[in-house]
C-alpha positions in Angstrom: 147.9 81.6 28.9 150.1 78.6 28.4 151.1 77.1 25.1 149.1 73.9 25.7 145.9 75.9 25.3 147.0 77.2 21.9 145.2 75.5 18.9 145.7 75.8 15.1 143.0 75.9 12.4 143.5 74.5 8.9 141.3 75.0 5.9 139.3 71.8 5.0 139.9 72.3 1.3 143.4 73.6 0.7 144.9 72.5 4.1 146.5 75.9 4.7 147.2 76.7 8.4 145.7 80.2 8.7 144.4 80.9 12.2 145.4 80.3 15.8 143.3 80.6 19.0 143.1 79.5 22.6 140.7 76.9 24.0 139.8 75.7 27.4 140.5 72.0 27.0 138.9 71.0 30.3 135.5 72.2 29.1 135.6 71.6 25.3 136.6 68.0 24.6 135.7 67.8 20.9 137.5 69.6 18.1 136.3 73.0 17.0 135.1 73.7 13.5 134.6 77.3 12.4 133.7 79.0 9.2 136.5 81.5 8.5 138.0 83.3 5.5 140.8 81.4 3.7 143.4 83.6 2.2 144.5 81.0 -0.4 140.9 80.1 -1.5 139.7 83.7 -1.1 136.3 82.5 0.2 134.8 81.6 3.6 135.5 77.9 4.2 135.2 75.5 7.1 138.4 75.5 9.2 139.0 72.5 11.5 141.2 72.3 14.6 144.5 70.4 14.1 146.5 68.4 16.6 
């Protein structure tokens, strides 16, 4: 996997970058939004894909 497929997720509340993942950018054009556990907020929050 190349580095261009690497994406970062940030918490929508506290803006902490907590997760990284890979994405097929040819098939998925829009940004991902996943509900993940935030270590700073200590709850499950919505994480959005950053640039």
